[in-house]
N, C-alpha and C positions, 0 to 999 in steps of 0.2 A: 413592546417588551421593556421592562424596567431595567435600565443599565446600572442602577444603584443597588440591585439586590445582592446581598452577601449573606451566606448562611450564618446562623448563630454559632455553630460549631467553630467556624473559621475565626470569628471575632473573639470567641472565648479562649481558644487554644493559644493564639499568639505565636504559632510555630512558623507561619509565613513571614517573609520580610515585609516591612511596612510598604504599603502601596495604596493608591486610590481605591475606593470601593470598586470591587470587580465582580461582574456577573459570574454566576456559577451554574453548573448543570443542576437542573431541578431535581433529578434523581440519579442514583448510582447506575440504574439500568440505561438511562439516557447516555451517560458517558461510555458504558460498555458497548452499546449499539454503535455509537459514533466511532469508537476506537476499532471495532470490528469492521465497520464500513470503510475506515481508512485502510485497514490491513487487507480486506477482501477487494481485490481489483482484477485487472485483466490477467495478471500473472497467476492468480489462484485458479482462474477458470481454465486456462490452457496449459500453463507451464508446469504446475505441480503435478497434475495427473500424468503428463507425458514423462517427466523426469522420474517419477515413481516407477512407471512401467519399464522404462529404459534401464534403470539401475537396480533391478532386483526385486521390484514389487514390495512385498511385506518386509524384506530385509532392509530396503531403503527407508520404509516407513518407520521401522524401529530406530534406525540411526537418526532419521530426521527428528523424531520425537525426543530422542536423547539430546540432540542439538538444541531443540526448542527449550528444553528444561535447563540445559547447562549454559546456553548463551542467550537465546531469545528472551526468555522470561526475566533473567537478572538484568539485562540491559534495558528492557522495557520498564522494569520497576525503577531503575535509576533515572530514566528519562522522564517518567511521570513524576517522580519525587523531585527532580530538579525543576520541572515546570511548576509544580505546586508550591515549592519553596520560594521560587522567584516571583510568582504571581504577575508575570509580565510576558510579553512576547519573548521568543528565544534569545534575541540579541540583548535586550535590556535585562531579562531575567538572569541570564548567565553572568552578565556584568555585575549585577547586584550580588550574586553568590560569590563572585571573585573578590569583591570588596569585603564581604562578610568574612571570607576565609583569610583575608590579607594576602592573597596569592598574587603572583606576577600577572600583569595585565595581558600577557600572552594568551591566557586561558579564555579570554573573551572571544577568541576565534571560534570556539565551539558553537556559540549561538549564531555568529555570523555565517559560518559554514552551513548550519542547519537551515537558516533562512534562504541562503543562496541555492542550496541543493533542492529544496522544495520548489522554489520558483523556476529553476531551470528544468526540473522534471516536468512541471506543469506545461511548459512551452511545447513539449512534444506529446505529452499525455493527452492533451485536448485533441490533438490531431488523430492519434490512434483511437481514442474513444469515439471520435467521429465516424470511424469505420463501422463500429457496432451500431451506432445510430442510423447510419446509411443502409445497413443490411436489414434492419427490422422491416422497413417498408418494402424492400426487395422480396423478402420472404412472404410478407402479407399479400403481395400482388401476384404471387406464383412465379416469380422470375426464375426459380430454381427447378421447377417441375419439368422432368423429362430431359434435363440438360446433363451432358457428360462432363468428364474432367476437363477437357479442352475448353469447352464453353464457359464453365465456371471459373477456370483459371484466367481466361481472357476477360471475364467480368471483373475479377479482382484487379488484374493488371490495368484494365481500362479505368477503374476507379482511381488507382494510384497515379495514373497518367493525366488525370483531369484536375488541374490546379483550382479551377473555379468551384467544382463540386466539393473538393476537399476543404476549401476555404469556407464554404457555406456550412458544412457540417461541423467544422472546427468552431465556427462562430456560434452555432447552436449550442454546442457543449459549453463553451466559455460563457455564453449568455445565461444559460440555466444555472451554471455554477455561481456566477455573480449575483443573479437574482435571489439565490438562497442565502449566500454569505452576507449580502448587504443588509439583510434583516436582522442580523445579530445572532447571538448564541441561542437564546430560548425562542425567539420569534422566527428564526430562519433555520439554523442548523438542526436544532432539536426537532422541530416540527417536520422538517424534510426527512431526517434520519428515522424518526418514528413511523413515517409512512414508507420510505424506501426500503429499509432493512427487512421489516416483516414481508413486504412485497417480494423482495429478492429471495427470501427463504421459502415462501410459498411457491414461487415459480420454480425454484430449484427442486423442491419436493415433487411438484407436478412432473418435471422433466425426468426425475429418477423413477417415478411411478410409470411413466410412459416407457422408459428404457427397460423396465422389468417385464414388459409385455412383448418385447421384441424377439424373445426366444434365445437371445445371446447375452443375457444379463450375467449368467455364470461365467462366460468367457471374459466379460469386462471385469468382473470381480477377480478372476484369476490373474488377469493382466496387471491389476493394481496391487493385489495382496499376496499372491503366491510368492513365498520367500525363495529367492535364488541368490544365495550368498556368494556364488561364483562371480556375480556381477558387481559385488561391493568392493570395487578397487579403491585405491587412494583418491582417484579423481571423483568417484561416486561419493565418497565421504566428504570431499570438499564441496561438491555440489549441494549436498544435504546441509552442510554447515553454512554455506553462503545463502541458500534459500531461507534457512531458518532465521537468519539475520535480516534479510531484506523483506521477507513476506510480512513482517509486523510493522512496516513503515517506520523503522527506526532511523534516527539521524537525518530525518528530512524536515524536522521542525514541527510536523503534524502532531505527533504524540506529546511532545513537550508543551505545545500550545494547548492542546486538549487537557493536559495535566494541570495547566495553570488555572483552569476553570473548575478543578475538582475540589469539592468540600473537604475540609480537614478530617472529618469523622468517617471517611471512607477508607477501608483497608486497601492499600495499594497491592499487597501481595496476593490476596484472594481475587481481587478484581483482575489483575494481570493474568493470573492462571486461567480464569474463565475466558478472557479475551483470546488467549492462545489456543484454548480448547475449541472455541467456536470457530476461529480462523481455520484451524486444521480440519475440523469437521466439514466446513463449507468446501474446502479444497478437495477433500476426498469424495464428497457428494458430487462435485462437479465431474470428477472422473467417472463415477458410477452413472452419471447422466450421459456423458459423451461417448465412452468407448463401446457400450453395447450397440449404440446406433451405428458406429463406424463398422464394427464387426458384422452387424446384421446385413449390411449392404456390401460386404466383401471388400471393404476398403482398407488401406493400410494406415495406421495411426502415424501422423507426421508431426514434426516439431514446429513450434512457433506459430506465427499468424496463419501459415498454410493449413494447419489443422482446423482452425476456426473459420477461416474465410474461403477455403477451397474444399477441403475434405468433407466437413459437416454439411455445407450447402448441397453437395452432391447427394449425401445421404437424405437430407430433407426433401430433395427433389424426387427421390425414388420411393419413399415410404408413404404409407397411408396417413392422411392428415398432416403430411409433412409441412405444408404451408403454415398451418396453425401452430404447430410445435416449433417450427423454425422461427416464427415471429416471437413466440414466448422466449425462446432461447436468446435471441438477440436483444430482446427487452431486458432479460436477466443480465446479459453482458453490459448493456448500456447503464443499468442501475448500478452495477458493481463499479463501473468506471466513474460514474457521477459521484458516488459517495467518496471515492478516493480523491477526485478532483476538488471536492469541497474541502477536504482536510488539508490538501496541499496549498490552497489559496488562503485559508484562514490565518496562518502565521504571518504572511505578508500584510494582510489587512490589519491584524493586531499590531504589528510594528508601525505601520503608517499612522494609525489612529492614536497610538500611545506616544510615539516619538515626535510626531509633528502635529498632534492635536487635530488631525483631519476628521471630518465626519466619515462614517462608513461609506456613504454614497461617493464622496470624492475619492476616498481610498480605493474603492472598487473600480471606479472609472479610470483612475491612474494606473493601477495594477493591471486591470483588464486591457487597457490600451497597449501597454508594454507587452503583455502576454500575447495579444493578438498580432502585434508586429513580429514577435519571436515565432509565433505559429506560422506566419507567412513564410518565414525563412525555412521552417521545417517542411511546409507544404512544397515549396519550390525545390527543395533538396531531393524530393521524391520524383521530380519530373524535369521541368525546364532547367533547373539548376543542379541537376545530378552530377554534372562534371565539375562543379565548383567545389573543390576540396581543400582541406588544410591537413597536412601530414597524412594524406590519403583518405581522409574522412570527410563525409558530407556534414552539413550543419546538424542534421538529425543524429548522425552517428557520433559526432563530437559531443553533443549534449548528453547522450546516453553514456558515452565513455567517461566523461568527466564526472558525472554524478555517481554512476554505479561502480566505477573502478577507483575513484579518488575521493570525492567529497564525502560520500556516505561511509565507506570503511574507515577513512581517517577521522571523520567526525565521531563515529562509534568508538574508535580506539581512544581518542582524547577524552570522550565522555566517561569511558570506563576508568581511565587513569585519574581523571578529575574527581569522580565520585568515590573511587576506592582509595586514593592516596592523598589528594589535595584537601578536600573538604574535611572538617572536623568530624570525627566519628559520631558525635552527638547529633549533628545535623541530619545524617542519614538515618540514624536510629530513631530520631524523632519523627521524621517523615514516613519511614517505613513501618513505624509502630512495633518494632521488634525488640526494643530494649537492647541488651548486650548478650542475649542468649544464644543458643546453638544456631537458630535459623539466621540470625544476623551474622554470626561468624561464618556460616556457610556462604551467605550472599557476599560478604566481604572478601573471602578467599577467592570466590569465583571472579569478582570484579577486579581484584588486584592481580591475579595470576592467570586463571583459565581463559577469561574473555579476551584480554589483550593478546595473549599468545595465539588464540584461535583466529582473531580478526587479522592479525599480522600474517598468518599462514594463508587465509583466504585472499587477503590483499595481494600478497606476492604471487599467488596462483592466478589471480585475475590479470595480473600484469605479465604473466608468462615466465616469471622468474623461478617459481617453484612448480615442478610437475612430478606426478607419481605414476 
């Protein structure tokens, strides 16, 4: 891959801050697939379908889509624009924008928090992704066939209690992620995404097609889409708002870094809208693939990992061709996890190569080594070190709590304020390509008032300060 490639449009427009020649996405679709891959992860496969059914089905979907339009898309537009304007990793890119705006150095913390958040998430994400990788061969070898709930539950519990096995699979996930990222943007990320994302979509369509033949597809559709507005409580609204923000991988450094590789002639608004649509479609399709299988086998849909690693394996063990489709499902889950892991590692590698002039190989080895050590901490917190807690939280719980309840919402809040209030209007107008017309005014109003207020409410709710 040629690291000196820069699009003619970027060189001609001069809208980005001066920086060394920077590799860019070869096509707009490559960026879209990468961003969708970053957004589509483990949460899309199990969390979105479940919370949709739990909080009113179609009613929740409508509120969620409104939140995506009002919060998710404007914030993603801002993050992509900040990345493209800075043309560096999050830390150096934001620092450059702060200097350009003549703003207080405090605002540099946005880039630092984004880098830290993505790195900390990856520490436990590789471990959880390893569960999906571990279950694919279990399904392929017929381990679920004829097994009841107790046996499947014991299988999952036994996996979590085995630090050696968890470490092996965590290492596999981290190794694959490093092997892709080390090859750079066009030679690694693009090639992998161009293979993985179509594969993910094909597998998902196959699973939906199979679910349609269970005889319970209508029940699954009803569970997801039948509007029950009586369940749309204040808490349900906050769940929709929070998931709309987090599902698009915002404030974790991934989208900002991917945006820094985006050519200047690509419309951020149109691209962001397409990413949000694809992300939502994948999440809904996952629900259509999962719940007919659950209902077909007389099982109760459960929340969290239990749905994926206990309930569904029971279903796969009882249905015709269950081993084959169970294998496909966990391959789907593994691909979704891998595309997200790639996006979470890239910001750190970009920072190490640009800040310290490391080669990508050295940067990957350094980052990978630290992540592996952090992953060991996560692994042991699930078994032999489960009693080692800080403020009542294991190392795994602490990483999750710090990133989801503090770093990401605070980072998103500061990003909204910075792009809406601190940067000169002409900077965002230039990057968004909206001029000063009505669309820009709508985006500006959203980022100045609506988004900060919404994030503050979600933040306070996550901390248990505000409840409805």
